[in-house]
Phi, psi and omega in degrees: 000134182290131176280097185297323190293313180299324178292311185301320180297313178308314185294332179292326175299313188295316187299317176298311185298322178292322180287333180293315177297325182289319182295320183293321180290331182279348185292139183282327188253127175292350177270347175290152193231163160234159178238133170269132174062058179251243174301314175234197185300322184219132174243130181247117184249113177253023171081335175252329181210147181248141172243129183256117185247124176262118185241126187230138176238112183234068183295339188244011190250138177273139180297135178215147180306321187301338187283321186262350187305307183297316173303317177299318179297322176294323171301319185292329180300315185288327177304319176305317189296324189258001198299313191246026173270184181251002176299157177298161188283137182256118165271143177245135189221115172266120185245100182222144175257124176243162176294309186199174170091016184295328182295351181280342180251125179253130186249146351287157174282145183275174181285330179288319178295321174310299187294319192274322189259338187247330194259340177256125183215158176245139182229128178053043182059015165253128179279140181228137177254099188303325181292323178291318177303322180277000184056048179259133177283177173285335171301316179295324184287320171307313175301318174302311178304320182294343182258005188251142171223134176245123172241112177246016175242029181301162185299155169293163173312312178301315183289322176302319184296317183297314174300322169299307179309313188293325184287326178289328178297317191277349173302123189295335189284340183270305187049060184264138167280182188297315183298317179300311181301327179274307194274334170262295192284316176295320177302306186297325183289320178295321183292315184296303184306321182289324174288327175294324188296331191265349184292147189277327182275140174290333169293339167285344186261009186247139177213139179277158178300322182300315187286328184293319184290321183293327184272345178261357177272085182211122189262066183230127182272133177233149179269060180286138187306318178285331182285324174298316177301321183283320185265328185089125187309309184304317187285319176304309189288332180294318184291322174291324172303306183296328182279315191248348189220022182282314189264066183271169183056031183238337180236127185283041181288164171269108183255141178237121179256110182255114194238120175268138177241150175253176189294349189257010181292160178245143183295333181286319173297316187286326171295320182289324179292323179288323177304312181301316180290323181300313184298315196273326190248027181223149176214108175219029193277332183249140177286340181263003180274113179286345183245046175292152180204162175211162180275161172260149178224132170235135183241115189264132182096004183265128173294148179308314180297330185274325176299317179293321180294310178313304179314310188300312182290328175295317188285324177300336184277351180098006180271126181266134175216173173237143180233002184087355183238106189281346184195156183304127176098347184285156173288171172295127172239105182297338180283333184289310181299329183280355181316127177293129172291129187227174176297333189271317186270353168067011183298122186240354170188163176232139180258123172275128185281321189231151186303318189287334178300334187296308180302325176294318180300313186300326177296315202268336182280137177258336179298168166305123180245139179224136187240124175247108186250122184253116185224173190254312187231327172204149178306136183261343181237131177224152172214151177273000183284126180278340186268017178236121185283113179251127176243110184263124181229120176274140176243158173268322183216161176293327180294346168305323186286337173290329178274356176266315186272000000 
């Protein structure tokens, strides 16, 4: 049975994270900043004024004054603290989404409404007037009202997300399509905001629009926990397959599949991944086809003895491959591993023994080259070559690769 309470709580976190992303993207000046979990959930600093935003997502709850009363009282506490201080002026913003009941609140609210419905409450059968406890005058409260904005018609979770994707697509630094806006830049943005939220010092939870855009401007697929929670692993893997691996066997490119294994890998899983790559990304079926091809495979983190065992098992199962070593004790022969796969020689894939051989091949091959790198924590291969398309995809387990390709 699904825990609906937990699901709603997680959605509330996402809503706050998303609002932080949205507020950053909406800043007019790239040097302006926001602070996550500052005075309120989000503090927006535009150099002359600071706005403290309390964000609440009540998609299944009807609006009642009591729901917003406590957040408003907490805002008033801060107002009282800085009332006679020298700090810059602070605006207070309650930003909430409710299922219904918005008509109960008439805006702008009056002083009498503020005192009666938001600042007066009962606890243990005792009535408290919060403004009296803080020793605030009507003049003080009117000043607070001038700095307070209440929005109980905030966008839904879905509509807010659509707005974020649109803004990410329109960022001139990104030039993103729908897939990139979601899987690269929104993914990265979630990671940045969630990391900020858990920092201990308030100064560490502050970021400028300029730095934010710089940090999320990376086209690298990451299995960040919040993004996985948002999208779901099955949907993410399906989208990766659609974006990169749907149209296989149509272009005779030189494709490199770089696969990382961890100490807990199983030979069965690894062989099945290689067999699938060989099946989908080689074309030697026709004797008349002049553009036959097959993929290169490199396995990172595999012991030499295990690599020998892997090759032996693959060969015994009838798979024909090249590795650039034509006889026992021979040196690496780049022309040998480059031998074109054909209908006659039945070569269906090529195994690269060492990471350094990849650069040698990239230098020597003149055809279009594509690299798909599957890693656990960080990419293990990088190249300075600009004529090579590299797709970096983080995985949680080897079998993720089969679900992607």
